C-alpha positions in Angstrom: -36.5 -24.6 58.4 -36.0 -23.3 62.0 -37.1 -19.7 61.1 -40.0 -21.0 59.0 -41.1 -23.1 62.0 -40.8 -20.2 64.3 -43.0 -18.0 62.0 -45.5 -20.8 61.7 -45.8 -21.2 65.6 -46.1 -17.6 66.1 -49.1 -17.5 63.7 -50.6 -20.5 65.2 -50.2 -19.0 68.8 -52.1 -15.9 67.7 -54.7 -18.0 66.0 -55.6 -20.0 69.2 -55.2 -17.0 71.5 -57.9 -15.4 69.6 -60.1 -18.6 69.7 -59.7 -18.7 73.5 -60.6 -15.1 73.8 -63.8 -15.6 71.8 -64.9 -18.9 73.2 -63.3 -19.3 76.6 -62.1 -22.6 78.1 -64.2 -24.9 76.0 -63.8 -27.2 73.0 -64.6 -24.3 70.7 -61.9 -22.4 72.5 -59.4 -24.7 71.0 -61.1 -25.0 67.7 -63.1 -28.2 68.2 -66.8 -28.6 67.7 -68.0 -29.9 70.9 -67.1 -32.1 74.1 -68.5 -35.3 72.7 -65.9 -35.3 69.7 -63.2 -34.0 72.1 -63.7 -37.0 74.5 -63.7 -39.5 71.5 -60.5 -37.9 70.3 -58.8 -38.3 73.6 -60.0 -41.9 73.9 -58.1 -42.7 70.6 -54.9 -40.8 71.4 -54.6 -42.3 74.9 -54.7 -45.8 73.5 -50.9 -45.4 73.1 -50.6 -45.7 77.1 -49.9 -49.2 78.1 -50.0 -49.0 81.9 -52.8 -47.5 84.1 -50.5 -45.7 86.7 -47.2 -44.1 87.3 -46.0 -42.7 84.1 -45.1 -39.2 82.7 -46.6 -37.6 79.7 -46.0 -34.6 77.4 -49.3 -32.9 76.1 -48.0 -31.0 73.0 -50.4 -28.3 72.2 -52.2 -28.6 75.5 -54.4 -25.6 75.1 -56.2 -24.9 78.4 -55.5 -28.5 79.6 -58.6 -30.4 78.7 -56.6 -33.6 78.2 -55.5 -33.6 81.8 -59.1 -34.0 83.1 -59.7 -37.0 80.7 -56.4 -38.6 81.9 -56.8 -38.0 85.6 -60.3 -39.6 85.5 -58.8 -42.9 84.1 -55.2 -43.1 85.3 -53.3 -42.7 88.7 -50.1 -41.1 89.5 -49.4 -39.2 86.3 -46.7 -36.7 86.1 -48.3 -34.4 83.5 -46.5 -31.6 81.4 -48.5 -29.4 79.1 -46.8 -27.3 76.5 -48.3 -24.7 74.1 -47.2 -21.9 71.9 -50.0 -19.6 73.1 -49.3 -17.6 76.3 -53.1 -17.2 76.8 -53.5 -20.9 76.8 -50.9 -21.5 79.2 -52.1 -18.8 81.4 -55.6 -20.3 81.5 -54.2 -23.8 82.2 -52.1 -22.7 85.1 -55.0 -20.9 86.6 -57.4 -23.8 86.0 -55.0 -26.4 87.4 -53.1 -24.5 90.0 -53.8 -27.0 92.9 -53.0 -30.1 90.9 -49.8 -32.0 92.1 -47.4 -33.2 89.5 -48.8 -30.9 86.8 -46.7 -28.4 85.0 -47.5 -26.0 82.1 -44.9 -24.2 79.9 -45.0 -21.8 76.8 -42.7 -23.5 74.3 -42.3 -24.5 70.7 -40.2 -27.4 70.5 -38.0 -27.9 73.7 -40.1 -30.6 75.5 -38.6 -32.6 78.4 -38.5 -36.3 77.7 -41.4 -38.3 79.0 -42.8 -41.9 78.8 -45.6 -40.7 76.3 -46.2 -37.7 74.0 -49.6 -36.8 72.9 -50.3 -34.1 70.1 -54.0 -33.4 69.6 -55.0 -30.9 66.8 -51.6 -29.2 66.4 -51.4 -30.1 62.7 -54.8 -28.9 61.5 -54.6 -25.2 61.1 -52.1 -24.3 58.4 -53.6 -20.8 57.9 -51.9 -19.3 54.6 -49.0 -21.8 54.5 -48.7 -24.1 51.5 -49.4 -27.8 51.7 -45.6 -28.5 51.2 -44.6 -26.1 53.9 -47.1 -27.5 56.3 -46.0 -31.1 55.5 -42.4 -30.2 56.2 -43.5 -28.7 59.5 -45.4 -31.8 60.5 -42.4 -34.1 59.9 -40.0 -31.7 61.8 -42.4 -31.6 64.8 -42.9 -35.5 64.7 -39.0 -35.8 64.8 -39.1 -33.7 68.1 -42.0 -35.7 69.6 -40.2 -38.9 68.9 -37.0 -37.9 70.4 -38.8 -36.8 73.7 -41.1 -39.9 74.0 -39.5 -43.0 75.6 -42.4 -45.4 75.4 -44.5 -44.0 72.4 -46.6 -41.1 71.2 -49.8 -40.4 69.5 -51.2 -37.6 67.2 -54.1 -36.9 65.1 -54.7 -35.1 61.7 -57.6 -34.1 59.8 -57.9 -36.7 56.9 -57.5 -36.1 53.1 -60.4 -38.5 52.8 -62.8 -35.9 54.0 -65.7 -34.7 51.8 -64.2 -32.2 49.4 -67.1 -29.8 49.7 -66.6 -29.5 53.4 -62.8 -28.7 53.3 -61.6 -25.3 54.4 -58.7 -23.6 52.8 -56.9 -22.6 56.1 -57.0 -26.3 57.3 -54.5 -29.2 56.4 -56.0 -32.5 55.4 -53.1 -35.1 55.7 -52.7 -38.3 53.8 -53.0 -41.0 56.6 -51.2 -43.6 54.6 -48.2 -41.2 54.0 -47.8 -40.4 57.6 -48.2 -44.0 58.6 -45.3 -44.9 56.3 -43.1 -42.1 57.8 -43.8 -43.3 61.4 -43.3 -47.0 60.4 -40.0 -46.4 58.6 -38.6 -43.7 60.9 -39.7 -44.2 64.5 -41.0 -47.8 65.3 -42.1 -51.1 63.8 -45.2 -50.9 66.1 -47.4 -48.3 64.5 -51.2 -48.3 64.3 -53.4 -46.1 62.1 -56.9 -45.5 63.6 -59.3 -44.2 61.0 -62.6 -45.7 62.2 -64.1 -43.7 64.9 -66.6 -41.5 63.0 -64.7 -38.1 62.7 -63.2 -36.7 59.7 -59.7 -37.4 61.0 -57.3 -40.2 61.9 -55.0 -41.0 64.9 -51.6 -42.6 64.6 -50.2 -44.5 67.6 -46.4 -45.1 67.7 -45.3 -47.6 70.3 -41.7 -48.3 71.3 -40.1 -51.1 73.1 -39.0 -50.0 76.7 
């Protein structure tokens, strides 16, 4: 599984590096449609955060760091760590936020530092040429890593299997929200929320842990 995961991440890195080169530091540069949906997405993901200040956070698949702007406009004294598999994304993020205190970016696949919270936005969407079975195994392995490195909780989103069939794309993965809710509930915490009511063809899962 380790080699398969490494192959997947290498392909994903190339995919997103190409998007950044084409569209620059923008929602389309990380393969989202626009800023409005990006902010709405961040709003759902950040609901896992309980306090308003003084916490650490891992942004897994941070891209050029757009989530950081959202967080710093709403929370105080954040120790933020952004991780991405794309060298180009991390280079752009470091350049963009070079003067921010308590902000760190790193190119990495799985070896995250432990933080209070982990947030993963969009990292499970682009399966490229991999099978649904391979991609499902990859998601579960990554969730295990995120769980181990999140003290108070974590959140992630996926495209939903309830999407309109005629609009689905072969290179994207549409997850079963009920199946992932069940995995999180049985494996990670009793306190799990499934958010599937915010108008996008996706869902967000929040996993909260007792401190």
